N, C-alpha and C positions, 0 to 999 in steps of 0.2 A: 504494499500499499504506500510505502514511502520511497523517496529518492535515495539511493545508496550514496550519491555524491553530495548529500545535504551539507550545507555550510551554515553554522549558527552565526548570527550577526556578531561582530567583534565586541560590541558594547554589552550584549547579553552574556557573552563568554567571559568578559572582564568582570561583570557585576555579580555573577551567579555561580553556583556549584551545580553540577549535574546530579540529578537524583536517579532517573531511570528513563528508559524508552518504553512508551506504550505503543499499541499497534500503529497509531498515526503520529503521536506527539512525543516530543521530548519534554520531560518535566525537570524544571530547574528550581533551585532554592536561592532566593535573593540573599546576598550576604549582608543582611541587616537583622540582627537578633532582637530588635525592638518589636518585630511583627513576625508571626508565622506567615511568610510571603513566598508563594510558589508561582512559577510562570510556566504556562503550557505553550509550547511552540510546535506547530505542525512541521513535520520533517519533509518539507517540500520547498524547493527553491523558488524564488520569484513570486511568492504569495504575500500580498500586503493587506488583503481584506478577506473577511470570511466569504464574501460573495465570489471570490476567486476560486473557491473550492467547488468541486462538483457536489451533487446532492448526497452521494454516498459518503464523501469526505466530510461534509458539513454534519451529517448525522453522527459519524464517528467522533468528530471534534466535540460536539455538544454532549455526547455520551461520556467521553473521557472527562470533560469539564464537570459534568454532574458527579461522576465517581470521585474526582479530586475534591470537589466542594463538599460533598458528604463526608469524606475522610477528614478534611480540615475541621468541619463542624464537630464531628465525633471525637477527634483527638484533642482539639484546642479549645472547644466550648466558647467561641467568641460571642460578643454581644451582637456583632454584625459581620457579615461576610461580604467583602467588596470583590466583585468580579467585573473586570473591564478590559477592553481591547482598545487602546488609544493609538499608539503608533506615531505619535507626533515627533518623537525623538529617534525612535528605532523603527524603520519602515517594515521590517520583517513582521509578519503576523505573529503576535503573541498575546496571550491572555493572562492578566494578572489575577491571582486568587489570594486575597489578603484577609487574614483573620484580624478583626478589629475589636478593640476594647474601649470602653469609655474611660479607661485609665491610661491609654497609650499616649505617646508624646504629641501626636498630631490630632487626636480626637477633638471635635467631630469632623475636622477638615481632611482633605486628601493627604496621603502620606508623602507625596512627592515634594521634595525641597523644603519641608518644614523643620526637620531636625536632622543633623548629620547622622549618617549610618553608624551603627555600632556592630562592627564585624564579629562573626562567630569565631570562637577559639577552635582549635583543631578537633578537640574531643567533642564539643557540642556539634560541630558541623558533621562529623563522622557519624555520631550517634543519631542525629535527626535524619540525615539523608538515608542511612541504612534502614531505620525504622519506617520511613515513608515509602521507600522502595519496596520493602517486604509487604507492607499493608496495601499498597496500590496493586501489586501483582496478585495478592490474595483476592482482592475485590474484582479484578478483571478476569479471573478464571471461570 
């Protein structure tokens, strides 16, 4: 279903850690420990909008988004789940899935640009990416 020559946008590669590949999408963890913040990127080159995907790909994208969203809700118990595809800075289609709390540094505003990122330490990053990888793969079987 995906392009084997897929290239992740350099900004996403610089800002995130890879969690796993789903049938259509690559799941990333944003390197900001203030928010459980995951990014879903369809592994297709040259795609900037959801409408660039065919119907089957769109259905798979939304299915994977739903599974990721449910997992975030179940694991992190947020007050609100923000799901958005903006693409103003990074044109490659990607969908943010961010667990929000009324106690987080940006609440109730968007997370972008409000507080400097607090990067994960190596142990936190490894633990969270491995846990999410395992749980995502369990839910998609």
